[in-house]
N, C-alpha and C positions, 0 to 999 in steps of 0.2 A: 875819196871819200863816198860813203855810202848812207844816202839818207831816207828815212822813212816818211810818209806821208800817210797818215791813217784818218778813215773815217768811220762811222758806224753804219750807215746806208750808201746805197749805191750811186742815190741823189748826190751825197756829198762828196764823192771822189770823182762823179762823172765830170764835171769841169774841169778837173785836174788832168784827167786823162784824154781829155780834148786839148788842152792845151800843150801835154808832152807830145801828142801826134803818134810817134810809133811805139811799141811796146811789145815785151814777151810775157806770155800767160804761162803762169805758171800754179798747179795745183798742188797743196800741200796741208795736210793736217785738217781736211775737210774745208778747207777755205782755197779763194783764188786770189794770187798774188801777183802785180802788174808791173814788170822790170823794165826800167827805161835807162838809155845813157843820155843826159841832158846837162848841156853846156861843162861837158868834161867831167860830171860825177856820176853815179848810179843811183838812182833811186828805184826804191821797192814802195809800191802803191797798195792799199787794201782797204776794204769796208769790212769790218769785224761780223756784223749782224749786231741786233741790238742787246747790250746789256752788259753787266761786270764779267760775267764768265768769258762770254765771246770776245769780248774787249781785251782781256787779259790774255787770251790763248794767240789772238792776231798779235799783240805788242810784243809778247814774248818771242814769238817766230820770226817776227819783223828783226828783232836784236839777235837771236841766238842762232837761227838758221839762216837768216839773210846778212846778218853782219851790220845792221844797223848802227851808225855811230851819234847820229841824234834822230829824234823822231819830234814830227810836227803833225799837229791832229786838228784837222778842221770839220767844224760841224754846226750843227743847231742847236740851241739850249731855251728854255723857258725862264722869263724874267720873274726874278723876287723884288730886286730893287724897284721902285717906282721911277728911278733915274732911266732905267732902261725901257727902250721901246721897241717895237717890232722894226726890225732891220739893223738895228743898232748891234755893235760888234763890243766883245768883251774878251779882255785876255785875263786868264788864270794866274793870279801869284800864287794861289795855293788851293787846294783840293781836299775835300773830305767825303767819306762815305754816310750819308744821312739815315741810311736803314741799318747800320751796323749797330747792334745795341745788345751790350753785354751790361747793362747798367744793374743789373742784378748782383752783382759781384762788386759793386761799388766804383766802377768806372765810369767816365762820361761817355755820351753819346758818340760814337765814330771811332772809338779806341780799342785797340786789342793790345794785350801784355806783349812786351818787347817791341811795340809799335809806336804810332803817335796819330792823333786825330787827323792833322794835315799833313800832307805832302807838298813840299816848296817845287814850284817850277824852277826852271833855268833863269838865272837874272840875267844873262847875257843875251839870250833868245828875246826875253823881254825886251831889253834895250834894243834890241835890232828891230822889234816891231814898233816901237817909237818912231824909228827913222823913216819906217816903211807908211806909218800912219801920216806923218807928215809930208812927205814925199806926194801921198795919195790924197793928199787935203781931207782926211777922214778923222773923224772923232772917235777915239776908241778907249773905252773905259778899261781899268784893271779891276779886280776884285777876286773873291771868294767863289771859287764854282762847288756845288754839292752835287753829289753822284750817288745815284740809288736805283735799283731793280724796280723802279716805278714810275709810270708816265704821270705825273703831278697834275691835276685839273681841278683840284679843292683848294679854295681860299685859305681853310683852316691849316691845312696840313703844308701848305706853302709859307704860311706865315710862321709856323711852328719851326720848319727849315731855316729860315731866314732868323730866326731870334737865337735858335741852339748854336746854329755854325757861323752866325753873322755873314750869311752868304747872299752874294748878290744873283745868281743865276744858278739853275739847277737843270740837269742832264742825266744821261744813263751810262756814261762810260770812261770819263775823264780820271776820276780818282783813281779807278782800277788801273788804268793806264800808268797812271804817275805811280802807283805801287810799284808796278814793274820795273820802270825806267830807273826808279831810285835806286831799287836792290840790285839793277844790274849797271848802274854808273853809267846811264846813258842819258844825256841832256836831253829835256822835253819839252814842249810848247803845247799849250792848249787854246784855240782860239775857237770862240763860238757866236754865231749870229744868233740875235733874237728872233726865233719864229713864232713865239706866243707868250703869253704873259701869264702863264702857269695856272692862272683862276679863270680863264677864258672856256669857252665852248672849245674844248680840245679837237674834235674832229673838223670843226670848221677852219679855225685858226691855223691848225698844224698842216692841213691839206693846201690852204690858201698860201700860205708864205714858205712851207719848206724849200721849193725850188729856188726861189728867188734868193732868200736867206744863204742856203748852200753856196750859190754862186758867188755872193758877195764873200763869205768866208773864205772860198777857195782863191778866189781872186788875190785877196790879202795874202794867203799862204804862200802861193806860187812868187807874190812880188819879194818875200824873205828868202825863198829859193835862190831867186835871181841875187840876192845881196850875199848869199852863203856860198856861191859858186865864184865870187869874184875875187 
C-alpha cells in the first residue's frame, strides 16, 4: 500500500519526517516529495505550499504520479466554533469552499454545476481516528471545515462563513484536496489542530501556536498510520 501524508507548510510535515527517519527526496512538478518505507508500506510525504491551487496540484501528484491509495492531511486551522480552542483537534466530516461564488447565477455559495457544496471525508478513516483518540486520551471534535484562499482574521467574515456553511473551522487547502481525492476515488482524511481563533490578531496567535499545533496534529496522524499498517 502507498499512503500519502500531506500538509500545507513545512512545519506541518517536519514532525512526520522526523518520526519516519530515513527517506528519499524526489523533485517533481515544482515541489519536493519525501518517499519512505514505514512498517511494510510506502509513504509519500509532502507539503504543498499555501492555498487551493498548490494543494490541488500536490494532492493530484501524490495520487496519480506516486500512486497513493489513501491520503491523510495534517495541519492547522482557525476556529469558527466557540467550542474550539487553541490546541484542540478537529476531524473534517465534510468540506466546502467558502470563497467559491457563482451566486449571480442562482447557485448557493460554494457550489459549481455538476458538483456539490460539500465533499464528505472517508467514514472508515474517521472511525479509525476515533479509536486513536480514545487510545491517546484526546478529545477530538468532528465538524465541517471551510476552505478558501484567504487567511481570515476578521470576525465578520468568520461569522459569515460559519453561518453560511455551518462550518466549525477554516483553512486554505482541505476542500481542494477533498475534491481531488473524491474525483480520483482515493479515501481521504483531514485533521486540523486549532492554531488561532480566526478573529484574533493573526500575526501574534499564528506565529505563537503554529509549531506546537502542527506537532499535535502530526502525532495523531502517525498514530493513524500505525493502525493502518497493522
